[in-house]
C-alpha positions in Angstrom: 17.5 39.6 153.7 14.6 41.1 152.0 12.9 37.7 151.4 12.9 37.1 155.3 11.7 40.5 156.0 8.7 40.0 153.5 7.9 36.5 155.1 8.0 38.0 158.6 5.7 41.0 157.7 3.3 38.5 155.8 3.1 36.2 158.9 2.3 39.3 161.1 -0.4 40.5 158.8 -1.9 36.8 158.4 -2.0 36.6 162.2 -3.6 39.8 162.8 -6.3 39.2 160.1 -7.1 35.8 161.7 -7.2 37.3 165.1 -9.7 40.0 164.1 -11.8 37.4 162.1 -11.9 35.1 165.2 -13.1 37.8 167.3 -16.3 38.0 165.3 -17.4 34.4 166.1 -15.4 33.5 169.3 -16.2 35.0 172.6 -13.4 34.9 175.2 -14.9 34.8 178.5 -13.5 35.5 182.3 -13.9 32.7 184.6 -17.0 34.6 186.1 -18.7 34.9 182.8 -17.9 31.3 181.8 -19.4 30.1 185.1 -22.6 32.1 184.4 -23.3 30.3 181.2 -21.6 26.9 180.9 -24.2 24.9 182.8 -26.7 25.7 180.0 -24.2 25.0 177.2 -22.1 22.1 175.8 -19.1 22.2 177.9 -16.2 20.7 176.1 -12.6 20.2 177.2 -10.3 19.9 174.1 -7.3 18.7 176.0 -5.9 15.2 175.5 -7.5 12.3 177.7 -4.6 12.1 180.1 -4.9 15.8 180.8 -8.6 15.5 181.3 -8.2 12.6 183.7 -5.9 14.6 185.9 -8.5 17.2 186.4 -11.4 19.0 184.5 -14.2 21.3 185.1 -17.3 19.5 186.6 -19.6 18.4 183.8 -17.2 18.8 180.8 -17.1 16.3 178.1 -13.6 15.4 176.7 -13.3 15.9 173.0 -9.7 16.4 172.2 -8.7 18.9 169.5 -6.9 15.9 167.8 -10.3 14.2 167.4 -12.7 17.0 167.0 -13.2 16.8 163.3 -14.2 13.1 163.6 -16.6 13.8 166.4 -18.3 16.9 165.2 -21.7 14.8 165.3 -21.4 14.9 168.9 -21.7 18.7 169.1 -25.1 20.5 168.4 -25.0 23.5 166.2 -28.1 25.0 167.9 -26.8 25.2 171.5 -24.0 27.4 172.9 -20.6 25.7 173.1 -18.1 26.5 175.9 -14.6 25.3 175.2 -11.4 25.3 177.2 -8.1 23.7 177.2 -5.0 24.1 179.2 -4.1 27.8 178.3 -6.6 28.9 175.5 -4.7 28.0 172.3 -6.2 24.7 171.5 -9.8 25.9 172.3 -9.1 28.8 169.9 -8.3 26.2 167.3 -11.3 24.1 168.0 -13.5 27.2 167.7 -12.4 27.7 164.1 -13.3 24.0 163.2 -16.7 24.4 165.0 -17.5 27.6 163.2 -16.8 25.9 159.9 -19.2 23.1 161.3 -21.9 25.7 161.5 -21.8 26.4 165.4 -22.8 30.1 166.0 -22.5 30.7 169.8 -19.0 29.7 170.6 -17.1 30.8 173.8 -13.9 29.9 175.4 -12.2 30.3 178.9 -9.6 33.1 179.0 -6.5 31.7 180.3 -7.8 28.1 180.1 -7.9 25.4 182.8 -4.6 26.6 184.3 -6.5 29.7 185.5 -9.6 28.0 186.6 -10.4 28.3 190.4 -13.9 26.6 190.3 -14.9 23.1 190.9 -12.7 20.3 189.5 -13.3 16.7 189.0 -10.5 14.1 188.8 -10.6 10.4 187.8 -10.0 8.1 190.6 
């Protein structure tokens, strides 16, 4: 029983430290803040291609989280990066990868695409 408690406490501490460190390099933006800056940035949808085809933010490039490590050359380190996924979880994970790659200005959409009310493009 004590081992389980230690594992749970360790997991909570690890999660808290990770969250606090992430806040230093990843800005979580409301839809209004996201709209103000994404046209001057690299807008990247980190969802899978089938999700992207069903609808995505106008002007977004699809670089799925599952492929991002192999496609880092497509992402400029000197330009702001605006990420989104369906709910915000995958874009946070992608941000960690981009930070290690050398990106400095990393932003993501609070609530993800499911909360987006702006312009959407779908594949025909």
